[in-house]
Structure formats: structure tokens, C-alpha cells
C-alpha positions, 0 to 999 in steps of 0.5 A: 421084605425084612421084618421088624425083630424088636421094639425099642422104647425110649426113656421119657423125654428122649424122643426129641431128636427122633421127632426132629428126624436125626438119623442116629439113636444113641444107646442112652436114650433107650429105656427098654428093648422088647425082642432079641434084635441081632446086629443089622436087624430092623427095629421099631422105635417107640416113645414112652407111651408106645407110639411109633416114632421110626424104624431103623437098623440095630447095632448092639456094639455101637453107641449109635444103637439104631440108625434110623431109616424111616419115620413112616409107620407104613413104609416097608424097608424092602428091596423097593425102599433101598432101590428108591433111596439109591435112585434118589441119590443118583438123581441128586448127583446128576443135578449137581452138574459136576465139572467134567474134570471131576474124576470121583465122587461118592455115589451115596453119602450116608445120612445125607442120602437117607441111608445112615450107616 
């Protein structure tokens, strides 16, 4: 299981995109960072009142500072999480009923499959 290494608190009024489940959190929305997250670390995103909004992966070198993975405070980002998302993506591809002539397609389509990044 991966642990949360930091909490990022949003600036007041900047939580709308997270509440609407947009998978990207831009650097300009972050008001405070508690902890010392490293690239790829899991972080929690909080609103200005300290309420949990989401969990995601951190990238200090990108304007997209956090790629959000879950909006459920109880969801663990562990091997079972990744396995479940990949299985879901695979089921979705099977439901597409692709033409037999199709020779290539994306196994995972990032944000569309809940796996931004």
C-alpha cells in the first residue's frame, strides 16, 4: 500500500474543478503544502477548511501539480486499486465491439479510464 506523504490545501474558492471531478489540479490552485512530497507521491487535496476533496499523484515540475485518482477518502491507492482500474479499462475495450480489421488501440486511455498521467 502506498501512503499519503503530504496534504495540499487549496486557495479559497478553487475547489470547484475538484468537486466536479476534473482529474487535474493546477499549481495556481494550491495555497499550502504540508509535508515534503516527491514526484509521484500520493497526496491528499483539502479545501480551505481542511475537508478532504481527493487523492492524487504529485508532480512539482508540472503546472498540473496533482493528477487526481480518487474522490473517496476511504479508497486505498494500492495494488488492488490499479488492478481494478485496469480491469475496468479492459472491460470497456471489450464492450466497444471493435471491427475485426482493427489492429491497434489504446489499452488505457489515461483520464478517460480514471488513470490520469
